[in-house]
C-alpha positions in Angstrom: -12.5 -6.1 16.0 -9.9 -3.5 15.8 -10.7 -0.1 14.3 -9.1 1.9 11.5 -7.5 4.0 14.3 -5.7 0.9 15.5 -4.6 0.2 12.0 -3.2 3.8 11.7 -1.4 3.3 15.0 0.1 0.0 13.8 1.3 1.6 10.6 2.9 4.4 12.5 4.5 2.0 14.9 5.7 -0.1 12.0 7.3 2.9 10.5 9.2 3.4 13.8 10.5 -0.2 13.5 8.0 -2.2 15.5 7.8 -5.7 14.1 4.9 -6.5 16.5 2.8 -3.7 15.0 3.5 -4.9 11.5 2.6 -8.5 12.6 -0.8 -7.1 13.6 -1.3 -5.7 10.0 -0.2 -9.1 8.7 -2.8 -10.9 10.9 -5.5 -8.6 9.5 -4.6 -8.8 5.8 -2.8 -12.1 5.2 -6.0 -13.9 4.4 -7.5 -11.3 2.0 -4.1 -11.0 0.2 -3.9 -14.8 -0.1 -7.4 -15.0 -1.5 -6.6 -12.3 -4.1 -3.4 -14.2 -5.1 -5.3 -17.5 -5.2 -8.0 -16.1 -7.4 -5.5 -14.5 -9.7 -2.9 -17.3 -9.8 -5.2 -20.4 -9.4 -2.5 -22.2 -7.4 -2.5 -22.5 -3.6 1.3 -23.0 -3.5 1.9 -20.0 -5.7 -0.6 -18.0 -3.7 1.2 -18.8 -0.5 4.5 -17.8 -1.9 3.0 -14.6 -3.5 1.4 -13.7 -0.1 4.7 -13.8 1.6 6.4 -11.8 -1.1 3.6 -9.2 -1.2 3.7 -8.7 2.6 7.5 -8.3 2.5 7.1 -5.8 -0.2 4.5 -3.9 1.8 6.9 -3.9 4.8 9.8 -2.6 2.8 7.6 0.1 1.0 5.5 1.1 4.0 7.1 4.6 4.0 5.5 5.2 0.6 2.0 4.5 2.0 -0.3 7.6 1.8 -2.6 7.7 4.8 -5.2 9.6 2.9 -6.1 6.3 1.2 -7.3 3.1 2.8 -4.4 0.8 3.7 -6.2 -2.2 2.2 -6.4 -0.4 -1.2 -2.7 0.3 -1.1 -1.9 -3.3 -0.1 -4.2 -4.8 -2.7 -2.5 -2.7 -5.4 0.8 -4.2 -4.4 -0.8 -7.7 -4.5 -2.5 -7.0 -7.8 0.7 -5.8 -9.5 2.7 -8.7 -8.1 0.2 -11.3 -9.3 0.0 -9.7 -12.8 3.8 -9.8 -13.0 3.7 -13.5 -12.2 1.0 -14.1 -14.7 3.0 -12.3 -17.4 6.0 -14.5 -16.6 4.1 -17.8 -16.9 1.6 -17.0 -19.8 1.8 -20.4 -21.4 1.6 -22.5 -18.3 -1.4 -24.8 -17.7 -3.4 -24.3 -14.5 -4.3 -27.3 -12.4 -7.8 -26.7 -11.3 -7.7 -29.5 -8.8 -5.7 -27.2 -6.5 -8.3 -24.5 -6.4 -10.4 -25.2 -3.3 -13.9 -23.8 -3.0 -15.2 -24.9 0.3 -17.8 -22.3 1.1 -20.3 -23.5 3.8 -23.6 -24.5 2.3 -27.0 -24.4 3.9 -28.1 -27.3 1.6 -29.8 -30.1 3.4 -28.2 -33.0 1.5 -25.0 -34.1 -0.3 -26.6 -34.0 -3.7 -27.2 -30.2 -3.5 -23.6 -29.8 -2.1 -22.2 -31.8 -5.0 -24.1 -29.7 -7.6 -22.9 -26.5 -5.9 -19.4 -27.8 -5.9 -19.7 -28.6 -9.6 -21.0 -25.2 -10.4 -18.3 -23.4 -8.4 -15.7 -25.5 -10.3 -17.3 -24.6 -13.6 -17.2 -20.9 -12.6 -13.6 -21.2 -11.5 -12.7 -22.9 -14.8 -14.5 -20.1 -16.7 -12.8 -17.3 -14.7 -9.4 -18.9 -15.4 -10.1 -18.8 -19.1 -10.8 -15.1 -19.1 -8.0 -12.8 -20.4 -5.9 -11.5 -17.5 -7.4 -8.0 -17.6 -10.9 -9.3 -17.3 -9.9 -11.9 -14.7 -8.3 -9.1 -12.6 -11.5 -7.1 -12.6 -13.6 -10.1 -11.8 -11.5 -11.1 -8.8 -11.3 -7.5 -7.4 -15.0 -6.9 -7.8 -16.6 -10.2 -7.0 -14.2 -12.1 -4.9 -12.7 -9.2 -2.9 -15.9 -7.1 -3.1 -14.1 -3.8 -3.9 -16.0 -0.8 -5.2 -15.4 0.6 -8.6 -13.5 3.5 -7.0 -11.3 1.1 -5.0 -10.6 -1.0 -8.1 -9.6 2.3 -9.8 -7.2 3.0 -7.0 -5.7 -0.5 -7.1 -5.3 -0.7 -10.9 -4.9 3.0 -11.8 -7.6 2.6 -14.5 -10.6 4.9 -14.9 -13.9 3.7 -13.5 -15.4 3.7 -17.0 -12.7 1.2 -18.2 -13.4 -1.0 -15.1 -17.1 -1.1 -15.8 -16.5 -1.9 -19.5 -14.1 -4.7 -18.6 -16.5 -6.1 -16.0 -19.3 -6.1 -18.5 -17.2 -7.9 -21.1 -16.0 -10.3 -18.5 -19.6 -11.2 -17.5 -20.5 -11.7 -21.1 -17.5 -14.0 -21.7 -18.2 -15.9 -18.5 -21.8 -16.4 -19.6 -20.6 -17.7 -23.0 -18.0 -20.0 -21.4 -20.5 -21.4 -18.9 -23.1 -21.9 -21.6 -20.6 -23.8 -23.8 -19.9 -26.0 -20.8 -23.6 -26.4 -20.0 -23.2 -24.9 -16.6 -25.0 -21.5 -16.7 -25.4 -19.9 -13.3 -28.8 -19.2 -11.9 -29.1 -15.6 -13.0 -28.1 -16.4 -16.6 -30.5 -19.3 -16.8 -33.4 -17.2 -15.7 -32.6 -14.3 -17.9 -35.3 -13.6 -20.5 -34.2 -14.4 -24.0 
């Protein structure tokens, strides 16, 4: 796997006009950007379009990148802002959950366990999609992209304390939504009352 030094070299070469160098950055980050867009937008078609637009924006704004920060954080902030803009434009649209694909490999021995896992993932996806945009954003950045609080702060421009508060509130809302659906995740089911 390429190192961060390779990444810095690709950025420098891209700034000099090398399309091949930027293609290497696209290879590395297209999937994480797509995953962020999919989790935020809940539509694979919209996520594909958003990914292309985000990468074009990154290319056209590459000169504004500050190398003292991680490139991924800069790129995710572009992706995050673009997805939030799209969500603002379509506030009242209904999301088709059948398009959201969760095909994580399972170590389950049989199809029954896989079916139950699939149902639970679908229930969590439905619950995440019902969260207010600010809470959904924090949930996606923290739990789907596995960003630290500090990285989320860099992406969103919010203080870490606000991020922690929103994540706490998002978890409480998710628990309530899942309880109402009768699909509490394992950790909530085993919590002492």
